[in-house]
N, C-alpha and C positions, 0 to 999 in steps of 0.2 A: 228274896223267895221266903216263906216259910215252910219249914215239913215239919209235921207236927207240932211240939211247941219250943223248935229248936230255929233260933231265925240264922239262916245261914247266909245274909248280907247279899250283896250283887256281885255278878259275875262279870268278868270282862277278860275277854282272849287277849292272849300276849301270845304272839307270834316265835314263833324258834327260835332262837340265839345261836349264832354261831363264832366260836371261839378257837381264836389260832396261837398256841404258842409256839415257843421257840425251845427248842433242848438248852438246858442251861450249860454256860462255858463249863467247860473240866479239865482242873490242874493236871489229867493225865488222860492218855489215850493207849491203850493197850491194842497195838497195831497185831499181833500174832500171838499165838503161844504154837510151839513144835515141836516135836514130833507129833502126833496124833497118830497111833496109840505112842505114850513113850516108854522107854522101857530100862533107861540107867538114867537118864534127865530131861528136863525140860528147858526149851528157852523161850523167854517171855519178849518180845519183841513189843519198847513202847516209847510214846513221844511223852516229853514235860514242858508244860508252859516257862518254867523259870526251877532253877535251880531249887533241889528238894533232898529233904531227908525218903528215903524209900526203903518200906520194908515189905516184902515179898514171904507171903506165907500160903503152905498149903494144907489144905482140912480136908476128912477124911468123910461121908455123908454124914457120918453119925454128931459130925461140929468137932471133934477132937484135930486139934493143929497136929499135924503131924512132922511139918516141915516148916524154918524159918530162916532167914536173909535178910542181913541191913545192908544199906548202903548209905552212909552221909555225905550228904552235897555232893549230889549228884547234877551236873549241870540242866541246864535246859536246853531241848533237843532229842535227839533220837539215841534209843541205847539198847543194848540186848543184853537180860541178865538170866541167868542159868539156876536152875537149881536141883539139886540130887533125887532121883526116883528108884533108886538101888536098894531092896530091901521091901519096898511097897510091896501089898500084898494086888494081886491085879481088879481093877473096879478105878469107879468115877471118883474125882476129888476136885475141890474148890479153888484155884489159885486165884488171892488177891493180893493187888499191888495196892497199900496205902501210901499216901503223904498225909503230910501235916494241913493238905487243903482239899483231902476223899479219897476215895479207893473206886476202884474197879476190879470186877471179878471176871474171870473165867474157869470154863471146864475142863479139865484133864484127863485124858482117858491112860491110863496104867494098865501093861500087860505083864 
């Protein structure tokens, strides 16, 4: 097929393709973050695939790091970690839990 002086070649119909993807396995899973809203602390319940070094961070919505806590060699399985929220202004914060194999985040409301 030619349009003006440009040869557009031949066209062939290709039916739509459906692709299913499975979620990537995670090194950690945050089960819950409570209480919401928080007043003096936040408890983070998480599950680890294997023994890992954990870093728990709390960021303001402007990206400023406001709290940080670390635990070395936390064994695989279920754990509860607490982070102090006293002295923080009321508002939304991003709580991230990181290992050497990945990071997971949740929103925290501080009253």
